[in-house]
N, C-alpha and C positions, 0 to 999 in steps of 0.2 A: 184694355187688351190691345196690343199692337196689331197693325195690319197683317203682319206675317203670321200672327196667331190664328188667322182666319183662312189660311190656305193649307192644302194638304197634297202631298205628292202621291199620285197613284201609279206612277212609273218612275223607277230610278233613272237618274241621268244616264242616257245611253251613250257610252263612250265609243271610241272609234272601233275597237275590236269587237264589241257587241253588235255594232251596226253592220259591219262588213259581211257577215254570213247571210244577212237578210237582203243584201244587194243595195244597202243604203250607203252610198259612197261618202266618205269624209276625207278631209285633207288637213293634217296637223300643221299648224303654223310653226315655222322655224324662225326664231329671232335672227334678224339680220339678213333674211332671205330677200332677194330682189322683188320689187313690185312689178306688176305687169303694166307697162306704160300704156295709158289710154284704153285699157280694157276694163270695162265695168261689168256688173252682174248681167246685164242684158246681152252684152257681146259674148261673155264667157259661157253663159248657160242657155242663151236663147230665151224666147218667150213662149212657154207652153200655153195651149189654149185651155178652155174649160173654166170652171169656177175657181177663183183664187183661193177660196177657203179649203180646197182639196189639196193644197200644197203639201209636199212631203219634205222630210229633212234633206233629202238629196237635192231638192230644188232650192233650198235655202242657203246652201253653203256659199261662202264668199270667195273661194279659191285659195285664200291664205288663212283660213280660220277653221277651227274644229266646229262641226255642227252638232247640236244636241237637240233632242226632242223631249220636252218635259211637259207632262200633262198634269193639270191641277183641277180638282173638283171642289164643290161647295160643301165642306165639312167644317164649319167654324169652330167646333170643339177641339179640333186637333191642330197640332203645330207642324211646321215644316222644317226639314233639315236646313241648316244655315248654308246659304250659297256664298262661297268665299270670294270677297272682292279681289279684283285684279288677276283672276285666273288666266285671262289673256285670250283675245281673239276668238270668242265663242258667241255663236248666235243661238238664241233660245226662242222657242215658240211656247207661250205660256197662257194659262188661264188663272185668273185671280178672282176669288170670291170677295165682293165688296159689300160689307154689312149695311152701308148707307142705302143701298138700293135692293139688296137681296138678290143680286144678279152676279153672274160671272162675266168678267171682262177679258176678252182675248187680246193678246198683244205679242209683238215680237220685240226682243231686246238683244242688242249687240253689245257685248262687253269687250272693251279694247284690250290690247296687249300692253298694258301698263303695269308698273310695279305695284304690289299691294299697298293700298292706302293713298296712292297718288291721285289727287282729285283731277278729274278730266271733264271737259265740256260734255253736255248732253244735247243731242239733236232730237226733237220730237216732231214726228211727221203725221199729218192728218190727211186721210184719203178722201177721194171724191165720192160722189153719190153712186149707190148701187154696186159698189165693190167692197173689198175687205181691206184690212190693214196691210195686206201684202201688196196692194197697189203701190204703196210707198216703199216698203222695205224690200221688195223683190221685182214685181212685174214691170213697172212702168217708170222707174227712176234709177239713177246710179248713185243715189245719196248714201246708201249703205257702203258701197265701194269707196266713195269719197271719205266717209267717216273712218273706215278701216285705215286708209292712208294717213289720216290725221290723228289716229288714236283717240277717237271720240266714242262715247256711248251713243247708241241710237235706240229710240223708243218709238214704236208705231202701234197705237191703240186702235181697236176696231170701233170704239165708241158705241157700245151696245145701248140701245134705246129701251129702257125698262118699260115704257108705255106700250111698245110694240113687241118687246122681247126679241129684238133682232138688231143687227147692225146696219140695216138697210136705209134708215132715215135718222138724221140727227139735227143738222142745221143749227148747231150750237145749243140745243135744248139743255136746260139746266140739269135735268135728271140724268141725261147722258153724260154731262160733264162731271157728275158725281163719280161715275165709274172711272173716268180719266184721273180724277183726283186720287182715287184709291190706288190706282196703278202708279201714279207719280209718287205718292207717299211711300209705297213699297220700294220703289227704285231708290228714292233718297235715303230710306232707312238701311238698305242692304248694300249699297254701292257708293264708292267715293266720288260723288258728283261735285263739280265746281259750281257753287250756287250763284256765282256772278256770271256764268257763261252757259245758260240754258236757252236754247233757241227753238223757235217754232217755225215750221214750214207747212204749207197746205195748198191744195189745188181745188178750185171750184167749190163745192160744198166744204171741203177741207180747208180751203183758204179762209172762208168765213169762220169756220170752227177755230182755226188757229188764232185769228184776231179776237174772236169772242172769248176764248179761253185766256188769252193774254190780258184782256181788259177786265176780266172777272177774278183774276188771281194775281194780286199785286203784293203778296207777302214773300219776301226773299226766302224765308225758312221753309216754306211749303212749295217752292219752285216757281217763282215769278220769272217770266221770260225777259231776257235782256234785249232780244231782237226778234222780229217776226217777218217772214217773207210770205206774202199773200199773192197767190197766182190766180187771177180771175175769180176772186172769192165771192161767195154768196154772203155778203155782209149785212143783209136785211132779210130776216126770215119772213116778215110780212109781205115783202115784195116778191119773194119766192112763191108764197101762197097765191098772190095775184097773177103771177106770170106762168105758173105751172099747174093748170087745172087738174091734170092727171094725178097729182099727188096731194090734192087738197084734203082728201079724207084722212090719210095718215098724219098729215100736218095738224089737222084739227084735233085728232086724238092726242098727239104729242103736246100741243100748245093750248089745250083746253078751249077749243073752239076756233072761230074765225077771228082774224085780227080786226082792229087793234086790241091788244090786252097786255097785261103785265108780262106774261110768259114770252110773247114775241119780242117785246121791248128788251127784256133782260138778256135775250140770246143774240141780239143784233149789235153790231158796232155802231151803226147809224140808224136813226129812226126816220123812215121815209113815208111820204104821203101816199095813200092808196089811190089818190086821184091822178097825180101826174109824176110820181116817183121823185119829187123834189125833197130836199131836207126839210123836216118840220122845224120851224124856228123855235118852238117851245117843246120839241121832242126830247125824249130820253135817249141820249146818245152815249152808249157805254164806252166809246172810244175816248171820252174825256179822261179816262183813268190811265191812258197810255203815256203820260208825262214821264220822260226818262227812258222810254223804250224806242229803239230805232225800228222803223217800219218801212218796208218796201212793198209796193204793189206792182205786179207785172200783168199785162194782158196783150193779146194780139189784136191789132187794129181792126181786123175783119173776123174776129171770133164770132161764130154763128150764134152764140148765146149773147145776143145784143143787150139784154137787160142786165147781165153780169158785168159787161163793160160799163154800162151806165152806173151800176152800183159802185164800181171801182172809181168812177169819176166823182160820185157823190162823197165817197170816203175821202178822196183827195181834197175836195172842196172843203169838207169839214175840218180836216187836219190842218190845212193851210191857213185857216182863219184863226187858229189858236197858236200863239207863239210858244206855248209851253210844250207843244207836240212836234215830233219829228217824223216826217213822212216824205217818201220819194216815189213818184210814179214813173214806171219804165214801160213804154209802149213798144211792142215789137212790130216791125213792118214787113219782115220776111215771114211768110207762113210757115209754121212748124210742120215738119214732114210726118203727119200722123192722121189716122182716123181712129178715134177712140169712142166707144159707146155710140157709134153711128154718126159722130159729128167730126167732120174734117176741120182741123184748125182749133179744136177745143181739147187740149191734152197737155200733159206734163212737158212735152218736148220743147216748149218755148224756153224753158229754163235751162241754163248751163249750170249743171250741178257744181262743177268745180268753182266757177265764179261766184255762185251763191255762197258756198262754204267759205271761200276766201273773204267775202264781205262779212259774213257772220263772225268769222274769227277775229275781226277787228272790234267787235262790240262787246261791252261789258256792262253789267247792271249798275254799279256805282251806288252811292248813298241815296236815300229818298230825295226826290226833287224838292227844292225849297219853295216852289210855287206851283199851283195847279188846282184841279178840281177833283172831287170824288163823287161818283155816282154809285152807291152801294145797293145791290139788290138783296143783300142779307148781311147779318152781323159778321164781322171778321176783321182782318187786317187789310188796310188799303193805303198804299203809298206812305207807309210809316205811321199811319194812324190806326188805332184800334177803335172800331166803330160798333156801337150797339144801337140797333133800330128801336124806335118807339113802337112801331106796328110792323109785323111781318107781312110779307107778300105785297109790300109797297116799297118804293125807292126811298132811300135816305140820300141827301145831297148837301154838299157845302163846298165853298171855295176856300182856299187857304194861302197864306203867305207866311213863311218863316224866315226871319232876317235878323242880322246883327249879332255881334259878340262883344265881349269886354274889350275896351272900357265902355262901349255903347251898350245900353241895356237891350238884350235880345227881346224881340217882339214876335208873338205868334198871333196871327189874325185868322179867325174862323168866322166867315160871314155867309149870309144867305142860306143858313142851315134849314133843313127840312127833315122831319121824321127822325130826329136824332135824340136819343135818350142819353147816351154817354159817349165821350170821346177821350181817348188816351194817347199819349205820345211820350217817347223817351227823349229827354233833353240831350243825352249823349249821342243818340242815333242821329239827331239833327245837328250835332256839333254845336250845341248852345252852351256857352260858358255861364253857369248860374252865379258866378262870383259877383257879377254886376246886377243880379236880380233878373226878373222876368216881367214883361208886359204881355197881357192877354186882352185882345179885343174880340168881341163876338156880337152877333145879332141873328135872330131867327126870322124866316119868312112866315113860319106857322105860329109864332108867338109862344112856343113851348119852352119849358125850362130845360136845363142841361147840367149834367155833371161832367167836369173836366178832371182827368187824372194825369198828373205829370210825374213820371218816374225818373230815376237817375239822380235823385237828391240825397245828400248825406246827412242833412240836418233840417229841422223844421225852420220855417221862415221866422224872422224877427218881427215882421210887419206885413200885413195883408190889407189892401185897400181896394174898394170897389167904387168907381167914380169919385175918387179922392176921399171917401169916407171909410174909416177904420171898420174892418170886419172881424168879428169875434171868432175864436176857435169853437167849432161845433161838431164834435165827432159822433153825432147821433144819427147821421144819414141825411138824405135829401129832405129838406123841409120847405115850407112856403116862403121862407126868408133866406137870404144869402148867408153863406157860412163857408168855413174851410176846416180841413182835418188833415193832419200829417200822420201817416202810418210809418212809424220808425222801423218796424221789422222789414217792410217791403221797400222803404225809401220812396214812397209815393205821396204826393201832395194832392188832395182832393179839394176841388172848388165846386161850390153848389150855386149855380146861377139860376134864380127863379124867374127871370124875365126873358122875353124875346126881343126886347128893345136893345139898342146899341149900348153896350156897357164896356168899361175899361177896368181891368184888374191890374194891380201893381203888387208884385211880390218882392220883398226885400229880404236877402239872406241874413 
């Protein structure tokens, strides 16, 4: 059953005429009407006080877009009316039932004024600690106004925490990210999104959440980020636990106890020492997955959240040490004019939304990187590889190199693998010309066997060798000995590697 089959509309879309008698002002977009130069949401509407979650449709309007208020509740047996892509310039406030968590996820969605079916970029905004999704889409940034000017989609999830049943605490928690996954899938299913131009932006807790989400979602079809802007992000949940005693109790509920453990590690971009905050040399750093993703980190030099500045420096240190990763640190020396949540200098205002969006517009996802590392906290698609874990709730890891094309025999190297039961890749996706054959080299740190599945082939190989010895066709599944099998219906070649030692496979078409 699709995601949209799990959502139900409890109130019809409130159009402009229906809203006006209730005093909920709307403004219909007129194609070709002039923009308001330099006027963003905050300037246009002001910043009302109170709880952001109490926002009304009137407060959400963008000045040149129709505003709608759509309510959804958890009734998974019923379906929703189809929302037509490209209706143009509309901001929605939505609730989505996510079967994976059994919770509703709140989010705002701006649909640009583009022709039906025309794929447009998507900007995903992650809010800071103790506020709602409206922190990004309305109260404290002009990103929505910038997106309207660029004809982009904008998504701002509240990141409901199923452990606490609230949006008050997330810090990249895996269960919270399941809700964001549900919303992302809904948006990708219903709207024409340019899959090569999905961008993440976040501040403070949200900066860490944006980086974490990008590092844990590396499949283009399900919404991998092409670029991320991290503003003073909490990129290590365990360090937050150390530095913020007041929220240790909800953190321990969310992350299954005190750090270090698997849940803290999978939520963090970098794994830091609880002793001195340094990078752990043998730590599990999820940022290794960001090959091919443009990343920027911003922070104010005198931000009062000193440990978040330190985390930003550790992220920079880690990314700079790996040539396959792209990262730029931007330090602000002029204090941002703000007091937010009681902290002067710790706020969204450091970012120039127009400049950020200009930079994001230059970024595109591109094909899977030809070299990098994968650290997988669950089975799924990672940087062009389908990964199946041998044991759940543990990391799977490997390094890889994909190189060469005809007349040189293409070579795929998968080395240092851990907790890996099966790996698959598409020769076409990596632009490998199978006419010259294929070389595969692999070894495991844990000594475990491996199944390799190579798709994109049109015919079975004429010769398969392992360490120069002929390997027989064995289509009976994984055995204690090496073998191979070609699935003609699927065009997939299966190789069964029984050893963790360094082995070399040669496939001749």
